[in-house]
C-alpha positions in Angstrom: 75.2 85.3 58.8 73.2 82.1 57.9 70.6 83.0 60.5 70.3 86.5 59.1 69.9 85.2 55.5 67.2 82.8 56.9 65.3 85.7 58.5 65.4 87.8 55.3 64.3 84.8 53.2 61.3 84.0 55.4 60.3 87.6 55.6 60.4 87.9 51.8 58.6 84.5 51.4 55.7 85.8 53.6 55.3 88.9 51.4 55.4 86.8 48.2 53.0 84.2 49.5 50.5 86.9 50.3 51.0 88.8 47.1 50.3 85.7 45.0 47.6 84.5 47.3 49.2 81.1 47.9 48.1 80.9 51.5 44.8 81.6 53.2 44.1 85.1 54.8 44.1 83.6 58.3 47.6 82.3 57.9 49.2 84.8 60.4 46.7 83.8 63.1 47.5 80.1 62.7 51.3 80.7 62.7 51.1 83.0 65.7 49.1 80.4 67.7 51.7 77.8 66.9 54.5 80.2 68.0 52.9 81.1 71.3 51.9 77.6 72.2 54.7 75.5 70.9 57.8 77.3 69.5 58.4 79.9 72.2 57.7 77.6 75.2 60.1 75.0 73.7 62.8 77.7 73.4 62.3 78.9 77.0 62.4 75.3 78.4 65.7 74.8 76.6 67.7 78.0 77.2 66.4 79.2 80.6 67.3 75.7 81.9 70.9 76.2 80.8 71.4 79.6 82.4 74.3 80.0 84.8 73.6 82.9 87.2 76.4 85.2 88.4 76.9 88.6 90.1 77.0 90.5 86.8 73.7 89.0 85.5 71.4 91.5 87.2 73.0 94.6 85.5 72.7 92.8 82.2 69.1 91.6 82.8 67.9 95.0 83.9 68.4 96.5 80.4 65.1 95.0 79.2 63.1 96.3 82.1 64.6 99.8 81.8 63.8 100.0 78.1 60.2 98.9 78.6 59.7 101.4 81.4 61.2 104.1 79.2 58.9 103.0 76.3 55.8 103.1 78.5 56.5 106.6 79.8 57.6 108.0 76.5 54.7 106.7 74.4 52.0 107.5 77.0 53.3 111.2 77.0 53.6 111.4 73.2 50.2 109.7 72.8 48.5 112.3 75.0 50.2 115.1 73.1 49.3 113.8 69.6 45.9 112.4 70.7 46.7 108.8 69.6 44.1 106.1 70.0 44.8 103.7 72.9 45.5 100.9 70.5 48.3 102.9 68.8 49.9 103.7 72.2 49.7 100.1 73.2 51.3 98.9 70.0 54.2 101.3 70.3 54.8 100.6 74.0 55.1 96.9 73.1 57.2 97.2 69.9 59.2 100.1 71.3 59.8 98.5 74.6 60.7 94.9 73.7 64.0 94.3 71.9 64.6 91.5 69.5 67.5 90.2 71.6 67.3 86.6 70.3 66.6 85.9 66.6 68.2 89.1 65.4 70.3 89.9 68.5 72.2 86.6 68.8 73.2 86.4 65.2 74.3 90.0 65.2 76.3 89.4 68.5 78.1 86.5 66.9 78.8 88.6 63.8 80.2 91.6 65.7 81.6 90.1 68.9 82.3 86.4 68.1 80.8 83.2 69.4 82.1 83.9 72.9 79.6 86.8 73.2 76.6 84.6 72.9 76.5 83.7 76.6 76.0 87.3 77.5 73.4 87.7 74.8 71.4 84.7 76.1 71.4 86.2 79.7 70.2 89.6 78.4 67.5 87.9 76.3 66.1 85.3 78.8 66.3 87.2 82.1 65.6 90.6 80.5 63.6 90.7 77.3 61.8 87.5 77.6 60.7 88.0 81.3 59.5 91.5 80.4 57.5 90.2 77.4 55.9 87.4 79.5 54.9 89.8 82.3 54.8 93.5 81.5 54.2 92.9 77.8 51.2 90.7 78.3 49.9 93.1 81.1 50.1 96.2 78.9 48.6 94.4 75.9 45.6 93.6 78.1 45.4 97.1 79.5 45.5 98.8 76.1 43.2 96.3 74.3 39.6 97.2 73.6 38.2 94.9 76.3 40.0 96.6 79.3 40.2 93.4 81.4 40.0 93.4 85.2 43.0 92.8 87.4 41.9 89.3 87.9 41.6 88.6 84.2 45.0 90.2 83.7 46.6 87.9 86.3 44.9 84.9 84.6 46.2 85.9 81.2 49.8 86.0 82.5 49.6 82.9 84.6 48.1 80.8 81.8 50.3 82.4 79.0 52.1 79.3 77.6 55.6 80.8 77.5 55.2 82.0 81.1 54.3 78.5 82.2 57.3 77.2 80.4 59.5 79.9 82.1 58.4 78.7 85.6 58.9 75.1 84.7 62.3 75.8 83.2 63.4 77.5 86.4 62.2 74.6 88.6 64.0 72.1 86.4 67.4 73.9 86.5 68.9 71.5 89.0 68.0 68.5 86.8 69.7 67.5 83.6 67.6 67.1 80.5 67.9 63.8 78.7 69.5 64.2 75.2 66.3 63.3 73.4 64.3 66.0 75.2 66.9 68.7 74.6 67.0 67.7 70.9 63.2 67.8 70.6 63.0 71.2 72.3 65.7 72.6 70.1 63.9 71.4 66.9 60.7 72.9 68.1 62.3 76.2 69.2 64.1 76.5 65.8 60.7 77.0 64.2 60.1 80.3 65.9 62.2 82.6 63.8 61.2 81.3 60.3 57.5 81.2 61.2 57.5 84.6 63.0 59.2 86.3 60.0 56.9 84.5 57.6 53.9 85.8 59.6 55.3 89.4 59.7 56.1 89.4 56.0 52.6 88.0 55.2 50.9 90.8 57.1 53.1 93.6 55.8 51.2 96.0 53.6 53.4 98.7 52.0 50.3 100.7 51.5 50.1 101.1 55.3 53.3 103.2 55.2 51.5 106.4 54.1 49.0 106.4 57.0 51.5 105.4 59.6 54.6 107.3 58.5 54.7 109.8 61.4 53.9 107.2 64.1 56.4 104.7 62.6 59.1 107.4 62.5 58.6 108.3 66.1 58.4 104.6 67.2 61.6 103.7 65.4 63.5 106.8 66.5 62.8 105.8 70.1 63.6 102.1 69.6 66.8 102.4 67.5 68.2 105.7 68.8 66.7 107.2 71.9 66.3 104.1 74.1 69.9 102.8 73.5 71.3 106.3 74.0 69.6 106.6 77.4 70.9 103.1 78.4 74.4 104.1 77.2 74.4 107.3 79.3 73.1 105.4 82.3 75.4 102.4 82.2 78.7 104.1 81.1 79.1 107.7 82.4 76.8 107.3 85.4 77.4 103.8 86.6 80.9 103.4 85.2 80.2 100.0 83.7 82.6 98.7 81.0 83.8 95.5 79.4 82.4 93.3 76.6 79.4 92.1 78.6 78.2 95.7 78.9 79.0 96.4 75.3 76.8 93.4 74.3 74.1 94.5 76.8 73.9 98.0 75.1 74.2 96.4 71.7 71.1 94.3 72.5 69.3 97.5 73.7 69.7 98.8 70.1 68.1 95.8 68.5 64.9 96.3 66.4 61.5 95.5 67.9 60.8 92.0 69.1 58.8 89.9 66.6 56.8 88.4 69.4 55.8 91.9 70.5 54.1 92.5 67.1 52.4 89.1 67.4 51.0 89.9 70.9 49.9 93.4 69.7 48.1 91.7 66.7 46.5 89.1 69.0 45.1 92.0 71.2 44.1 94.1 68.2 46.6 96.9 69.0 47.0 98.7 65.7 48.3 95.5 63.8 49.5 97.5 60.7 51.7 99.8 62.8 53.0 96.9 64.9 53.9 94.9 61.8 55.6 97.9 60.2 57.6 98.6 63.4 59.1 95.0 63.2 59.6 94.9 59.4 61.0 98.4 58.8 62.9 98.4 62.1 64.6 95.1 61.0 65.8 96.7 57.8 67.0 100.0 59.3 68.7 98.3 62.2 71.4 96.8 59.9 72.7 100.4 59.6 72.0 101.6 63.2 73.6 98.6 64.8 76.8 99.1 63.0 76.9 102.7 64.3 76.3 101.5 67.9 78.9 98.9 67.6 81.5 101.5 66.5 80.5 103.9 69.3 80.9 101.2 72.0 84.2 99.8 70.9 86.1 101.7 73.6 83.9 100.9 76.6 
């Protein structure tokens, strides 16, 4: 609950700081640069290094990949039907396909399933959502950005993306134990991600953008908060016969609002920044109600 209060406070602070012009207009760009180059790599180095792999991991980790694939297919079809600009399609693929499985997901898991559920949440987040963001997310952001980079440029963007470098390094370092001072430093740096990210999102939010984006926002959030988790539920439970708390938590994570980093990446690539920001901000608020519904539905699994 403390984490959720912190998220709400930072989000509101960002809105107020913009409204009263207490920070420069380029504040989101500065914050996003720090997040991508410092906060997120530190978090990856810390938590990926601590992962313990088991046979059930792959079913849990696949959730993030399936949701992103559904998002890419869904929004490409809807985009053609509604004649959306490429930037709008790209923004919705990113924000609809990447779940906030860490800074909203982990506090919500602890609130609904207890502290013992966090281990499953971290596996879903690090081997699913984060890997998807660092690979497919960056790839699709480049594909749908204005520049239309070549395949070589896309590979270069992924390989030199700081969180991706941190991911490879963390996997290589799994056999080694971090010294206490290093783990402490990484945790302190990683803890800056959620406050700075919500501050950035709140600073960029313009309620006036709701009018021009209402339809696209409604379609995006209907997919992210209802349709995508419903498809995962039908796939995992009736079709595959999966059950137990780990599967409940996996499906609960699938119902999380859009990943904050997805909006940051969309903004960095000029993929309809107002819509991407609204997806995160409005999705976060609505998810408090929808997540309760999904938790109730999955109690018997």
